[in-house]
C-alpha positions as CSV (number, residue, x, y, z in Angstrom):
1,M,-6.0,42.1,47.3
2,A,-8.7,40.0,47.3
3,Q,-9.3,39.4,43.8
4,A,-5.2,38.5,43.8
5,D,-5.9,36.5,46.5
6,S,-8.9,34.4,44.6
7,T,-7.1,34.2,41.8
8,D,-3.7,32.6,43.7
9,R,-5.8,30.2,45.4
10,T,-7.3,29.1,41.9
11,A,-3.9,28.6,40.5
12,D,-2.7,26.7,43.5
13,A,-5.6,24.2,43.7
14,G,-5.1,23.3,40.2
15,G,-2.4,24.3,38.7
16,T,-4.2,25.5,35.2
17,D,-7.1,27.2,34.6
18,T,-8.9,24.3,34.4
19,A,-12.0,25.2,36.8
20,R,-12.9,28.2,33.8
21,G,-12.5,25.7,31.1
22,G,-9.4,26.0,30.3
23,R,-6.2,23.6,29.5
24,S,-3.0,23.2,31.1
25,G,0.4,23.5,28.8
26,G,2.7,21.4,27.2
27,F,2.7,19.6,24.3
28,L,-1.0,18.4,23.5
29,G,-1.6,19.1,27.5
30,L,0.0,16.3,28.2
31,R,0.8,17.9,31.8
32,D,-3.2,17.5,32.6
33,W,-4.8,14.2,31.6
34,G,-7.4,14.9,34.3
35,R,-11.2,16.2,33.6
36,D,-11.9,18.5,31.1
37,A,-14.2,21.2,31.2
38,R,-17.3,19.1,30.7
39,G,-16.2,17.0,33.6
40,S,-15.0,14.0,31.7
41,N,-12.4,11.8,32.7
42,T,-9.4,10.8,30.7
43,W,-10.9,6.9,30.5
44,R,-14.8,8.7,29.7
45,R,-13.2,11.1,26.6
46,G,-12.5,9.8,23.1
47,L,-14.8,7.0,22.8
48,V,-15.6,7.3,19.1
49,I,-11.5,7.1,18.4
50,A,-11.3,4.3,20.7
51,V,-14.7,2.9,18.6
52,L,-12.6,3.4,15.0
53,A,-9.7,1.9,16.5
54,V,-11.6,-1.5,17.5
55,V,-13.3,-0.9,13.7
56,T,-9.7,-0.8,12.4
57,A,-8.4,-3.8,14.4
58,V,-11.3,-6.0,13.3
59,L,-11.1,-5.1,9.8
60,L,-7.9,-6.8,10.0
61,A,-8.4,-9.8,12.1
62,F,-11.6,-10.8,10.3
63,H,-10.9,-9.1,6.8
64,A,-11.7,-13.3,5.1
65,E,-15.3,-12.2,6.5
66,V,-15.9,-9.5,4.4
67,P,-18.4,-10.8,2.2
68,N,-17.5,-10.5,-1.7
69,S,-21.8,-10.7,-2.1
70,V,-22.2,-6.8,-2.4
71,G,-19.3,-5.5,-5.0
72,N,-16.8,-7.5,-4.1
73,L,-15.6,-5.8,-1.2
74,G,-13.9,-8.8,0.3
75,S,-11.4,-8.5,-2.5
76,L,-11.2,-5.1,-2.3
77,L,-10.4,-4.8,0.9
78,E,-7.8,-7.6,1.0
79,T,-6.1,-6.2,-2.2
80,F,-5.1,-2.6,0.0
81,L,-5.2,-4.7,3.2
82,P,-1.6,-3.1,4.6
83,W,-3.0,0.2,3.9
84,V,-5.8,-0.2,6.6
85,G,-2.8,0.1,9.2
86,L,-2.8,4.1,7.8
87,A,-5.5,4.6,10.3
88,V,-2.9,3.9,13.2
89,P,-1.5,7.1,13.1
90,V,-4.5,9.2,12.1
91,L,-6.3,8.1,15.4
92,L,-3.2,8.4,17.7
93,V,-3.0,11.6,16.7
94,A,-6.9,12.6,17.6
95,A,-6.2,10.5,20.8
96,L,-3.5,12.8,21.8
97,L,-5.1,16.0,20.7
98,R,-8.4,14.6,22.9
99,R,-6.3,13.4,25.5
100,S,-8.1,10.3,25.7
101,A,-6.4,7.2,27.7
102,T,-9.5,4.5,26.2
103,A,-8.5,5.5,22.6
104,L,-5.0,4.8,23.5
105,T,-5.5,1.7,25.0
106,A,-7.9,0.6,21.8
107,L,-5.0,1.6,19.3
108,L,-2.8,-1.3,20.8
109,L,-5.0,-3.5,18.9
110,P,-4.6,-2.5,15.3
111,V,-1.1,-1.9,15.9
112,A,-0.5,-5.8,17.4
113,L,-2.7,-7.1,14.2
114,W,-1.1,-5.3,11.8
115,A,2.3,-6.3,13.2
116,N,1.1,-9.7,13.3
117,L,0.0,-9.7,9.6
118,F,3.2,-7.4,8.0
119,G,5.6,-6.5,10.5
120,G,7.8,-9.6,9.0
121,Q,7.7,-8.1,5.4
122,L,9.5,-5.1,7.3
123,T,12.7,-7.0,7.5
124,D,14.9,-7.9,5.0
125,K,14.6,-11.6,4.2
126,S,17.0,-12.6,1.8
127,G,20.1,-14.2,2.3
128,G,22.5,-16.7,0.7
129,K,23.5,-17.5,-3.3
130,G,21.5,-18.2,-5.9
131,D,21.7,-20.5,-8.7
132,W,19.6,-18.3,-11.8
133,T,17.4,-14.9,-11.2
134,V,14.0,-14.3,-12.8
135,V,11.9,-11.7,-14.0
136,S,8.2,-10.6,-14.6
137,H,7.0,-7.7,-16.1
138,N,4.0,-6.4,-17.3
139,V,5.7,-4.0,-19.8
140,A,2.0,-2.4,-21.1
141,A,0.7,-1.8,-24.4
142,E,1.4,1.7,-23.6
143,N,4.9,1.5,-22.8
144,T,6.5,4.9,-23.3
145,D,9.9,4.0,-23.6
146,V,10.0,0.4,-25.2
147,P,13.9,0.7,-25.6
148,G,14.3,1.9,-22.1
149,T,12.5,-1.4,-20.7
150,I,14.6,-3.7,-22.6
151,R,17.5,-2.4,-21.8
152,G,16.8,-2.9,-18.1
153,L,15.4,-6.5,-18.2
154,V,19.1,-7.3,-20.0
155,A,20.7,-5.0,-17.2
156,S,19.0,-7.0,-14.5
157,G,21.1,-10.2,-15.1
158,A,18.0,-12.4,-15.2
159,Q,18.3,-15.9,-16.6
160,I,14.7,-16.0,-17.3
161,V,12.3,-13.3,-18.2
162,A,8.4,-13.7,-18.5
163,L,6.8,-10.6,-20.1
164,E,3.1,-9.9,-20.2
165,E,0.7,-7.6,-22.2
166,L,2.7,-7.7,-25.6
167,A,1.6,-5.6,-27.9
168,G,1.1,-6.7,-31.4
169,G,3.3,-3.2,-32.7
170,H,6.4,-4.2,-30.0
171,L,6.4,-7.7,-30.1
172,R,9.2,-7.6,-32.9
173,A,11.1,-4.8,-31.1
174,Y,11.2,-7.3,-27.8
175,E,12.2,-9.8,-29.9
176,T,15.0,-7.9,-31.3
177,G,16.3,-6.4,-28.5
178,L,16.5,-9.1,-26.4
179,S,17.9,-11.7,-28.4
180,D,21.3,-11.2,-27.9
181,A,21.0,-12.3,-24.4
182,Y,18.5,-14.8,-24.5
183,P,18.6,-17.0,-27.5
184,Y,15.7,-18.9,-26.3
185,H,12.0,-17.2,-26.2
186,A,8.3,-18.7,-26.8
187,V,5.1,-16.0,-27.2
188,E,1.7,-17.3,-26.9
189,G,-0.8,-14.5,-27.4
190,T,-0.1,-11.5,-25.5
191,V,2.3,-13.2,-22.9
192,G,6.1,-14.2,-23.8
193,L,9.3,-16.1,-22.0
194,W,12.9,-15.2,-22.7
195,S,15.5,-17.5,-21.2
196,K,19.4,-18.0,-21.6
197,Y,18.5,-21.9,-21.2
198,P,16.6,-24.2,-23.6
199,I,12.8,-23.7,-23.9
200,S,10.4,-26.9,-24.6
201,G,7.0,-28.4,-24.2
202,V,5.1,-25.0,-24.8
203,S,1.2,-25.0,-24.6
204,P,-1.5,-22.5,-23.7
205,V,-3.1,-22.2,-20.8
206,D,-7.1,-22.0,-20.9
207,L,-7.7,-19.0,-18.7
208,R,-11.8,-19.6,-20.4
209,M,-11.0,-15.7,-21.8
210,G,-11.4,-16.7,-25.3
211,W,-7.6,-15.8,-26.3
212,T,-4.5,-16.8,-25.2
213,R,-2.7,-14.9,-22.1
214,A,-1.1,-17.7,-20.4
215,F,1.2,-20.7,-21.6
216,R,3.4,-23.4,-19.8
217,A,7.0,-24.0,-21.2
218,Q,9.8,-26.5,-19.4
219,V,13.1,-24.4,-19.0
220,A,16.2,-26.9,-19.3
221,T,17.9,-25.2,-16.1
222,P,21.5,-26.4,-15.4
223,Q,20.2,-28.0,-12.2
224,G,17.4,-29.6,-14.0
225,P,14.0,-28.8,-15.7
226,V,11.5,-26.5,-14.5
227,A,8.0,-25.9,-15.6
228,V,7.2,-22.5,-15.9
229,Y,4.2,-21.0,-16.2
230,V,3.5,-17.2,-17.6
231,A,0.2,-15.7,-17.0
232,H,-1.8,-12.4,-17.2
233,L,-5.1,-12.6,-15.3
234,P,-8.2,-10.5,-16.7
235,S,-7.7,-7.0,-15.4
236,V,-10.1,-5.6,-12.7
237,R,-12.4,-2.7,-12.3
238,L,-13.7,-0.5,-9.5
239,K,-17.1,0.7,-10.9
240,A,-20.0,3.2,-8.8
241,E,-22.5,1.0,-9.9
242,G,-21.2,-2.8,-10.1
243,G,-18.3,-2.5,-7.0
244,F,-15.2,-4.3,-7.6
245,T,-15.9,-6.3,-10.4
246,V,-13.3,-9.4,-10.4
247,D,-15.4,-12.3,-12.1
248,Q,-13.7,-12.9,-15.2
249,R,-10.0,-12.7,-13.2
250,D,-11.5,-15.2,-10.7
251,V,-12.9,-17.8,-13.3
252,S,-9.4,-17.4,-14.9
253,A,-7.2,-17.6,-11.6
254,Q,-9.6,-21.3,-10.9
255,A,-8.5,-22.7,-14.5
256,L,-4.7,-21.1,-13.6
257,G,-4.8,-22.9,-10.6
258,N,-5.9,-26.3,-11.9
259,A,-3.2,-26.3,-14.7
260,I,-0.6,-26.2,-12.1
261,Q,-2.0,-28.6,-9.8
262,A,-1.6,-30.8,-12.9
263,E,1.4,-30.3,-13.8
264,R,3.9,-33.3,-13.5
265,V,7.4,-31.5,-12.9
266,S,7.7,-31.6,-9.9
267,R,9.8,-27.5,-9.4
268,V,6.9,-25.4,-10.8
269,L,7.4,-21.6,-11.4
270,L,4.7,-18.9,-12.0
271,L,5.4,-15.9,-13.4
272,G,3.0,-13.1,-14.6
273,D,0.2,-10.3,-13.5
274,L,-2.2,-11.8,-11.8
275,N,-4.0,-8.5,-10.8
276,G,-4.2,-9.6,-7.2
277,T,-2.6,-9.6,-4.3
278,M,-1.2,-12.9,-2.0
279,N,-4.2,-11.7,0.3
280,D,-7.0,-11.5,-2.0
281,R,-8.7,-14.7,-1.3
282,S,-10.2,-14.7,-5.0
283,L,-6.6,-16.2,-6.3
284,A,-6.3,-19.2,-3.5
285,P,-6.6,-21.3,-6.2
286,V,-3.2,-20.4,-7.2
287,T,-2.0,-19.1,-4.1
288,S,-3.0,-21.7,-2.0
289,Q,-0.8,-24.3,-3.7
290,M,2.6,-22.0,-4.6
291,R,5.1,-20.0,-2.1
292,S,5.6,-16.1,-3.0
293,A,9.0,-15.2,-3.1
294,Q,8.2,-11.7,-1.9
295,G,6.9,-13.4,1.3
296,A,9.8,-15.5,1.6
297,A,12.9,-13.5,0.3
298,G,12.0,-9.8,0.0
299,D,12.7,-6.6,1.8
300,G,9.5,-4.7,2.4
301,F,6.2,-4.9,0.3
302,G,7.4,-4.9,-3.1
303,F,4.5,-2.9,-4.1
304,S,4.7,-3.4,-8.1
305,W,1.6,-1.1,-9.4
306,P,1.1,1.5,-10.4
307,A,4.0,2.5,-10.9
308,A,3.9,6.1,-10.3
309,F,3.0,5.0,-6.8
310,P,2.8,1.7,-6.1
311,M,0.5,0.5,-3.9
312,A,-0.1,-2.9,-4.3
313,R,2.0,-5.8,-5.3
314,I,-0.4,-7.4,-8.2
315,D,2.7,-8.8,-10.1
316,Q,3.8,-11.9,-8.4
317,I,6.8,-14.7,-8.6
318,M,5.5,-17.8,-7.2
319,S,7.3,-21.4,-6.9
320,K,6.7,-24.9,-5.5
321,G,8.3,-28.2,-5.7
322,G,12.0,-27.2,-3.6
323,L,12.7,-24.1,-5.6
324,Q,14.0,-22.0,-2.5
325,P,13.9,-18.0,-3.1
326,V,16.7,-16.1,-1.7
327,D,15.8,-12.8,-2.7
328,S,13.1,-10.7,-4.3
329,R,13.0,-7.4,-5.2
330,T,11.6,-4.9,-7.8
331,L,13.4,-3.1,-10.6
332,P,13.8,0.6,-11.4
333,R,10.6,2.2,-13.1
334,D,10.4,2.4,-16.8
335,G,8.1,3.1,-19.4
336,S,5.5,0.4,-18.0
337,D,2.7,1.0,-15.7
338,H,3.8,-1.6,-13.7
339,L,7.4,-2.2,-12.1
340,A,9.6,-5.2,-13.0
341,V,9.6,-7.9,-10.3
342,A,12.7,-10.2,-9.8
343,A,13.6,-13.1,-7.6
344,T,16.7,-15.1,-7.2
345,Y,16.4,-18.9,-6.5
346,R,18.3,-21.8,-5.4
347,Y,17.7,-25.3,-6.6
348,G,16.8,-27.2,-3.7
349,S,15.7,-31.1,-3.0
């Protein structure tokens, strides 16, 4: 009887076996957030998790301060910045398992910052009727289904189509396959423009690469002239010895930004694979003067690369000068390693 009474008193006093190092029942021990076997209460546990939550918040809030001087880490972080938010659910599970009120409180910081930065992209911002649709697609030199890509472009209903990475062996197929739907086209180097409207004033844009991967053209839309830039900026590489190598891309971005800034036609479109996202500071010569269709009228993040599991929006449609985006989306996957991106515009004042 004495043994039984002692056990009963222990159970009555704590409701659990915590006096002997045990935990209470319930999901993740939520019925007992008091002291653990070591005597730490819920506000003193999980300090490492709380610190990691604060680090996540700092990266979101001050990503622009991460230097590019070491392996271009700043640009690498900004390219995949939305994915930093994945740390939150991981840390949340850890905080619940640790039964830490401190960690849960700290997690409010990255949640609030991520919502402030990217919450708007989770809503559908499209609306209204547009005048015409444009498509940009890196069709890939190693495209495994060129006829399928051509069918998808025609089925998009776009009036203006820009293509990047046109390999010599595939160029004739695109010219032939798109000719019925798009009577006007221009090709410079490995980039091209197809249009239902007349094209004029075609001239290469020097990206400081030694060969042509960008040009400017004027398209005579029914609502008025639009200067259209088609560009494929140099690729970036992630190397163990050199980090995120973007030097050539950044030089080309500056050259493209200078060309757009000098444009005399008031309404300007930029279509292309910029090998960088709108968050990447290195694309500021371009992004600082243009508006992203995805950011203004998209539904979701609109990731375009890699096609098998899109993780970043490096294919861009941007505008300035009274062109109002009313819709932005990606097209179904085809034989390229990129998804085509599309946007519908209203010709504004």
